[in-house]
N, C-alpha and C positions, 0 to 999 in steps of 0.2 A: 772797147776797153775789155781786156780779157781778165777773167777771174781764174784763180788757181783752184781747180777741182781736185779733190782728194777722194780716193776710193773709200766708199763706206766700210767701216770696220764691222766684223761679225759681232753680234751681241754675245757677251759672256754669260755662261750659265749662272744662274743665281747660286750664291754661296749659302751653304747650310749655316744657319745661325749657331753660335756656340751654345753648348749645353743640350743640343737636340741630337737625335740619332739613336742608334742602338747603344745601350750601356755597355761599358767594358766588362768583359767576363772575368770573374775572379780566377786567380791562378789555380791550376789543377795541382793536386798533390803529386809529387814525383815518387815513382816506385823505387824502393830501395833506400829512400832518404828517411831521416828521422821524422816520426809522426808527431804532430802537435798534440799535446795533452789538452783535454777539454778544460776550459776555464769555468769556474763556478761564479755565479753572480754574486756581487757584493764583496768579492775578495776573500770569502770564507774558504778555509782548507777543506779537503774531503774528510768525511767522518772516519775516525780511527776504527780499526777492527775491534770487535768485542774481546775483552780480556778473558783469560781462562778462569776457571773456577778456583777461587781462593779458599784455602782451608782455614779452620779455626783451631789453632793449637790448644788453647785452653779447654775448649769443649771436647777436643779429641782426647786429651789426657784424662779429663774427668770421666768421660764415657768408657775409656779403656780401663780405668780403675774399677768401675762398676762391673765391666765385663770380666775382669780378672777375678773379682770376688765371687761372682756368680759361677764362673768356670771352675774356680778352686773348690767351692762347696759341692758342685756337681761331681767333680773328681773324687771328693771325699765320700760322697754317697755311693758312687760306683765301687770304690775300693772296699767300702764296708759291705756292700751287697755281695761281692765276690769272695769275701773272707769266710773261712770255716771256723766257727766259734763253739762247736759242739764238743770238742775234745778237751784234753787236759791243757793244751796250749793252743791259742788261736793261730791259724795258718792264713797268711795273706798272699794273694796272687797279684803280681805286678803285671801291668799291661802298658804298651807303648802308645797305642792310638789315642788314649785319653789325653796324654800330654800334648800330642800333636794337635788335637782338636782344640784344646784350650789356647795354645799358641796361635792357631789360625783364627780363632775368634777374636783375640786381642788385636792381631794384625789387621783383620778386616775392619774393625772399628777405627783403628789409627789411620788407615788408608782412606776410608770413606769420609771421615770428618777432618782429618789433618792435611789432606792433600799430599803432594810430593815433598816431604820434609824428612830427610835422613835422620835428623836429630830425634824426631818422634819415633822413628823405627827403633832406635836404641832404647828409648823409654818403653816402648812396647815390648821389647825383648826382656827388659828387666821385670816388667809387670807380669809377663808370662811365666818367668822363672819363679817369682814370688807366688803366683797363683798355684803352680804345681807344688811348691813347698807347703803352702797352706793346705792344699788338698791331701798331700801325703800325711802331714802331722795330724790334721783334724780327722782324717780317715782312720788313722791309728787310734785316736781318742774314741771314735765311734766303735771301732772293733773291740777295744778294751771294755767300753761300757756294755756292749752286747755280751761279751764273755762274762763280765760280772753278773749280768742278769741271768745267764744260764747256770751259773755256779753260786747263786745267791745263798743258798742254805749252807754250803760248805764254807763260804767266806764269813758268814755271820757266826759260824761255829768257832772260828778263830778270832772273832772280834773285829772283822773288817766289814764296813758298810759299803754297799755298791755305790758307785759314782756315775753321774751322767757324763755324757761326752763334753758338755760345756764346762763342767767342774774339772774334768781331767785336763782339758785344753787350756783353760784360763787360770786355774789355780795350781796345777801341777805340771806346767810346761817345763820348768827348770827345778822342780822340787819333787821328792819321792812321792809316788802315787799313793802308797800306804806303807805302814810299818807293821811287822809281825815279830813278836818276841824280841823287840829291840833291834831288829834288822830291817833296813830300809830297802825298798824296791827302787829300781831306776826311775828317773823322771821320764816324762813323755818323750822329750827330745832325745835323751840318752837311749831309751828303748828303741826309738826309730833309727837312730844313728847306728846302734849295734846291729840292728836287723838289716840295714841297707847293704846292698852288694853292688857290684859293678853295673848290673842292669838298671838298678835304681838311679844311679847317677847318669847313665846314658839316656834313660827315659826323661830325666829332668832337663838334660841339654837339648833334647829334641823340641821342647816347648819354645824357648827363645828363638831357635833356628826356624821353626815354623812361623813364628810371629814376624820375623824379618823377611822371610821369603814371601809370605802373603802380602805384607805391606808393599814390598818392592814390585811384585807382579801387578797388583791392583793400581798402584800409583802410576805405572808406566803404560797403562792401557790408553 
């Protein structure tokens, strides 16, 4: 009795079980393609860049007022120091750099405390103009008071008492400084206005111009 003999089959190599072997390599980034932004854990956005320095308008205006008053009185003292009160009439010397210095001082304070704020530049210009006006008029009051002191005996002989700079500025700004034989002398403001010339007004305009220029330059650094 014959049997069907079959050729023995070659054994198959063992299959690798699933999940084993070398792990798949992550895809490499393609050159020239869009780069992926790093993701932050927890879904939080990246921190915002620090904000620029914010100014304090109220503090800037208050400090500028103080600077204007200080600058105005320094202007007055300098005007009085340069005046000649030894003659029959006082002679006053005008100078431009003092007004520029006062304006630059006010503009510096505005820029440092107020930041980049054009509205504050305008306020600084007005304060600088007021400071120079105070310096001019109070300086004239100081010159008058000094002249009164140098001519005290002559003034008392005609019945005029010498006045201090504060008395002239606060009590006779718009009223006659004194009267002699029924005739009144001009007020402090009228005397200053009559003595002012083109250079006086030019020097006063330089103060607000310097304030705006200083504020602009410092705020844009």
